[in-house]
N, C-alpha and C positions, 0 to 999 in steps of 0.2 A: 504494500500500500504506500509505504514511504517513497519508494522509487517512482511510482506513478505520479505522486505529487511533485517530485523533483523534475520529472520530464515535462510536466505541464508548465512548471515555472521556467524551465529552460526555453521552451517554445515561446512563451510569452515574452521573455527577455530578448530573445532573438528577433521576434517580430517588432518589438519596440525599437530596438537598435536599427533595424532596417527602415522603419518608418522615419526615424530621426534623420538617418543618412539621406533618405530620399528627399526630405523636405529641405535639408541644408545644402544638398549638392545638385539640386535641380537647376539647369541653366535657364536663362531667360528665353522665352519663346521668340521666334523670328518675328512675330507680329507685334511684339512689345516695342514701343518707341524708346530709344535711348533718352535718358534724362539730360545728359550733357554730351557734347561731341568730344570724342577721343580720337586724336589724330593717329593715323597709321603711317609709318615710314616704310616706303618700298625700297628694295635693294638698289644700290647704285647702278646706273646704267639701264634701268627699266624704261622702256619706251612706252609712251602713251599714244594710242591710236584711236581716233574718233570713228566710231562705228557708223555704218550707213544703213538706210532703210532697206529691207529685203526687196529685191527687184521683182516686178510682176512676173508671174509664171514660176516662181520658186515654190517648192513644195510647201504649202501654207501651214499645215497643222491647225489646231484649234486655238482660238483666242483664250488664253488662260486667265485673263484679268477680268474682274467684274466691270460692268459699265461705269464709266466716270459720271459723276453727277452733272457735269457740264455738257455731256453728250446730248441730253434731252433738249438743251437750249440751242444746240447747233444741228439738230435733226433736219435733214433735207438740204443742207449746205454741203458744198464740196469739202472733202476732208483732205488736206494737203499731205498728210502722212498715212493715208489709208494702208499702204503696203507695209508700213512699219508695225501695224497692228497684227499682222500674221505671226503666229507663234512658231517656235522651232518644230522641225519634223519629228516624227516618232523615232528616227534613227539617232537623235541627239542623246549623248551619253554623259554620265557624271553630273546629272542635275543637282544643283546646290542652290540654297537660298538663305538669305539673311534679311533683316528688316529693310524693305524697299528695293530689293534686288534679287533677281534670279539669273542663273547662268547655266550653260551646258556646252558640250563640244560635239559637233557633227563630224564624225570621222571621214565620211565620204565627202571630200572637198576641204577638209581641215578648216572648218568654219566655227568661230567662237560666237555664241549667242549671248547677248546681254539684255535683260528685261528690267524695265523700271516699273515698280509696283506701287509706289507711294507718291502722292502729290505733296512734296515737302521742299521743293526748291533745289533738291540735290539730284544728281545723275547716278545711274547705276554704272558699276565698273566691274569687269571680270578680268582678273590677272591670270596669266598663263605661265606656268613654270614647267621646264622639261627635266628629264632625268639624264640628259646627255650634255649639259653645259651651255645650252643656248641662252642668251640673255632674256630675262623676263620681259613680258609685254602685257599691257593692259588695254582691253577693249572698252571704251567708254560710250555709253548711250546718252546722247544729248538731245534725243528726239522728244522727250517729255514722258509724262506718266502714261501707263498702259500701252507702251510701245516696246518693240524689240529692235535692236540694232545688231548688225553682224560685222565681224572682221574676218576677212578671208586670208588665211595664212597658209604656209607650207611647212609642215613639220616632218622630221625624219620618220619614215614608215616603221622602222624598227624601234622607235622610241616610245616614251610615255609622256603624257602631260598631266598636270594637276591644276585645278581651277581654284581661284580665291575670289570670292565675291565681297564687295564692299561699296561704300557710298563715295561719291566724288563731288566736290564743290568746284565748279568751273570758274567762279570768281576768284578763288584763292589758289586753285591748282592743287588742292590738298585732298587726301583720302581719309575717310573716317570709318570707325567701327559703328555698328557691329559688323563683323566679318565672319565668313564661314569658308571651309576648305572642302574640296572633293577628295576622293581617294585618287590613286594613280589610274589614268585612263589610257589604254593602248591606242596609239595613233591609227593603227590599222583596224581598230574596232573589234579585234578578236581577243576575247578574254581567255 
Protein backbone atom coordinates (compact mmCIF):
# COMPACT_ATOMS: atom_id res chain seq x y z
CA UNK A 1 0.00 0.00 0.00
CA UNK A 2 2.81 2.34 0.91
CA UNK A 3 4.53 1.81 -2.50
CA UNK A 4 1.29 2.65 -4.30
CA UNK A 5 1.11 5.99 -2.46
CA UNK A 6 4.73 6.78 -3.38
CA UNK A 7 4.10 6.03 -7.05
CA UNK A 8 1.08 8.34 -7.12
CA UNK A 9 3.14 11.05 -5.44
CA UNK A 10 5.96 10.58 -7.97
CA UNK A 11 3.56 10.84 -10.90
CA UNK A 12 2.02 13.98 -9.41
CA UNK A 13 5.44 15.55 -8.80
CA UNK A 14 6.56 14.69 -12.35
CA UNK A 15 3.40 16.14 -13.88
CA UNK A 16 3.81 19.33 -11.82
CA UNK A 17 7.42 19.72 -12.95
CA UNK A 18 6.42 19.20 -16.58
CA UNK A 19 3.64 21.80 -16.30
CA UNK A 20 6.00 24.36 -14.73
CA UNK A 21 8.64 23.78 -17.42
CA UNK A 22 6.04 24.09 -20.19
CA UNK A 23 4.77 27.39 -18.80
CA UNK A 24 8.22 28.90 -18.29
CA UNK A 25 9.85 27.60 -21.50
CA UNK A 26 7.05 28.26 -23.99
CA UNK A 27 8.31 30.61 -26.75
CA UNK A 28 6.23 33.56 -27.92
CA UNK A 29 3.83 32.76 -30.72
CA UNK A 30 4.63 34.04 -34.21
CA UNK A 31 1.41 36.09 -34.14
CA UNK A 32 2.44 37.96 -30.97
CA UNK A 33 3.73 41.44 -31.77
CA UNK A 34 7.09 42.29 -30.24
CA UNK A 35 6.93 44.92 -27.48
CA UNK A 36 10.12 46.69 -28.57
CA UNK A 37 12.24 46.39 -31.66
CA UNK A 38 15.41 44.37 -31.20
CA UNK A 39 17.94 44.90 -33.98
CA UNK A 40 19.52 41.87 -35.66
CA UNK A 41 23.01 42.17 -37.11
CA UNK A 42 23.67 40.15 -40.24
CA UNK A 43 27.07 38.66 -41.10
CA UNK A 44 29.54 40.98 -42.82
CA UNK A 45 29.27 40.82 -46.60
CA UNK A 46 25.55 39.95 -46.63
CA UNK A 47 23.93 41.38 -49.75
CA UNK A 48 20.40 42.75 -49.63
CA UNK A 49 18.30 42.07 -52.74
CA UNK A 50 14.94 43.70 -53.37
CA UNK A 51 12.43 41.03 -54.37
CA UNK A 52 10.12 41.45 -57.32
CA UNK A 53 6.47 40.61 -57.87
CA UNK A 54 5.85 37.19 -59.34
CA UNK A 55 5.50 37.46 -63.11
CA UNK A 56 2.14 36.58 -64.71
CA UNK A 57 1.98 32.93 -65.69
CA UNK A 58 4.06 31.77 -62.72
CA UNK A 59 2.61 28.82 -60.83
CA UNK A 60 0.37 30.87 -58.53
CA UNK A 61 -0.47 28.72 -55.50
CA UNK A 62 -3.15 29.92 -53.12
CA UNK A 63 -3.21 33.32 -51.47
CA UNK A 64 -2.27 32.41 -47.88
CA UNK A 65 -3.09 35.80 -46.38
CA UNK A 66 -6.46 36.97 -45.06
CA UNK A 67 -8.07 39.82 -46.99
CA UNK A 68 -6.78 43.20 -45.88
CA UNK A 69 -9.39 45.55 -44.42
CA UNK A 70 -8.47 48.16 -47.08
CA UNK A 71 -9.32 45.74 -49.93
CA UNK A 72 -13.06 46.37 -49.56
CA UNK A 73 -12.47 50.08 -50.15
CA UNK A 74 -10.50 49.41 -53.33
CA UNK A 75 -12.81 46.75 -54.78
CA UNK A 76 -13.32 47.18 -58.51
CA UNK A 77 -10.18 49.30 -58.97
CA UNK A 78 -7.06 48.07 -60.75
CA UNK A 79 -4.61 46.46 -58.35
CA UNK A 80 -1.04 47.48 -59.29
CA UNK A 81 0.57 44.49 -57.52
CA UNK A 82 -2.03 41.81 -58.20
CA UNK A 83 0.68 39.39 -59.34
CA UNK A 84 2.48 39.91 -56.03
CA UNK A 85 -0.49 38.42 -54.21
CA UNK A 86 0.03 34.98 -55.71
CA UNK A 87 1.55 32.70 -53.10
CA UNK A 88 4.42 30.27 -53.52
CA UNK A 89 3.86 27.00 -55.36
CA UNK A 90 3.34 23.71 -53.57
CA UNK A 91 6.96 22.78 -54.41
CA UNK A 92 8.24 25.47 -52.02
CA UNK A 93 10.34 23.88 -49.23
CA UNK A 94 11.45 24.87 -45.75
CA UNK A 95 8.45 27.08 -44.99
CA UNK A 96 9.28 29.24 -41.99
CA UNK A 97 7.42 32.11 -40.33
CA UNK A 98 7.81 34.74 -37.63
CA UNK A 99 5.72 37.78 -36.75
CA UNK A 100 4.94 39.59 -40.01
CA UNK A 101 6.96 37.40 -42.37
CA UNK A 102 6.86 34.04 -44.13
CA UNK A 103 9.48 32.50 -46.36
CA UNK A 104 10.28 29.36 -48.34
CA UNK A 105 12.65 28.03 -51.01
CA UNK A 106 11.51 26.75 -54.41
CA UNK A 107 14.15 24.23 -55.49
CA UNK A 108 13.09 24.12 -59.14
CA UNK A 109 14.50 27.47 -60.22
CA UNK A 110 16.29 28.33 -56.94
CA UNK A 111 13.69 30.97 -56.03
CA UNK A 112 13.42 32.49 -52.56
CA UNK A 113 9.88 33.59 -51.58
CA UNK A 114 9.33 36.40 -49.04
CA UNK A 115 5.79 37.09 -47.78
CA UNK A 116 4.71 40.13 -45.76
CA UNK A 117 1.85 39.26 -43.37
CA UNK A 118 1.45 42.33 -41.13
CA UNK A 119 0.50 45.93 -41.85
CA UNK A 120 3.10 47.50 -39.57
CA UNK A 121 5.30 49.66 -41.80
CA UNK A 122 8.03 47.02 -41.95
CA UNK A 123 9.00 44.77 -44.86
CA UNK A 124 9.54 41.04 -44.77
CA UNK A 125 13.06 39.68 -45.26
CA UNK A 126 14.30 36.15 -45.92
CA UNK A 127 18.01 35.50 -45.44
CA UNK A 128 19.62 32.60 -47.30
CA UNK A 129 22.70 30.83 -45.96
CA UNK A 130 24.55 27.97 -47.66
CA UNK A 131 26.56 25.07 -46.28
CA UNK A 132 29.35 25.57 -48.83
CA UNK A 133 30.63 29.06 -48.00
CA UNK A 134 28.70 31.33 -50.37
CA UNK A 135 28.08 34.79 -48.89
CA UNK A 136 24.69 35.22 -47.23
CA UNK A 137 21.95 37.06 -49.14
CA UNK A 138 18.65 38.56 -48.00
CA UNK A 139 15.52 38.79 -50.17
CA UNK A 140 13.45 41.80 -49.06
CA UNK A 141 9.75 42.23 -49.92
CA UNK A 142 8.93 45.96 -50.20
CA UNK A 143 5.63 45.36 -52.04
CA UNK A 144 3.48 45.83 -48.93
CA UNK A 145 1.24 43.76 -46.70
CA UNK A 146 -0.37 40.56 -48.03
CA UNK A 147 2.11 40.24 -50.91
CA UNK A 148 4.87 37.84 -51.94
CA UNK A 149 8.16 38.85 -53.56
CA UNK A 150 10.64 36.51 -55.19
CA UNK A 151 14.41 36.56 -55.60
CA UNK A 152 15.69 34.25 -58.31
CA UNK A 153 19.15 32.95 -57.41
CA UNK A 154 21.41 30.15 -58.57
CA UNK A 155 22.77 27.84 -55.87
CA UNK A 156 25.06 24.81 -56.17
CA UNK A 157 22.84 21.76 -56.81
CA UNK A 158 24.91 19.61 -54.44
CA UNK A 159 24.56 22.14 -51.61
CA UNK A 160 22.01 23.02 -48.96
CA UNK A 161 20.43 26.33 -48.00
CA UNK A 162 18.97 27.53 -44.72
CA UNK A 163 16.38 30.32 -44.44
CA UNK A 164 16.16 33.03 -41.78
CA UNK A 165 13.04 35.20 -41.70
CA UNK A 166 12.97 38.59 -40.01
CA UNK A 167 11.59 42.12 -40.35
CA UNK A 168 13.26 44.94 -42.33
CA UNK A 169 12.93 48.71 -41.93
CA UNK A 170 13.63 50.29 -45.32
CA UNK A 171 14.00 53.77 -43.79
CA UNK A 172 16.92 52.75 -41.58
CA UNK A 173 18.20 49.73 -43.52
CA UNK A 174 18.10 47.64 -40.33
CA UNK A 175 16.75 44.17 -39.60
CA UNK A 176 14.71 43.31 -36.51
CA UNK A 177 13.46 40.36 -34.46
CA UNK A 178 11.44 38.28 -34.08
CA UNK A 179 13.24 35.90 -36.35
CA UNK A 180 12.99 32.22 -37.16
CA UNK A 181 15.21 29.69 -38.95
CA UNK A 182 14.42 26.76 -41.21
CA UNK A 183 16.37 23.54 -41.19
CA UNK A 184 18.82 22.76 -44.00
CA UNK A 185 17.08 22.42 -47.38
CA UNK A 186 18.71 20.51 -50.24
CA UNK A 187 19.01 22.77 -53.30
CA UNK A 188 18.03 19.88 -55.58
CA UNK A 189 14.87 19.28 -53.48
CA UNK A 190 15.76 15.66 -52.72
CA UNK A 191 15.71 14.86 -49.03
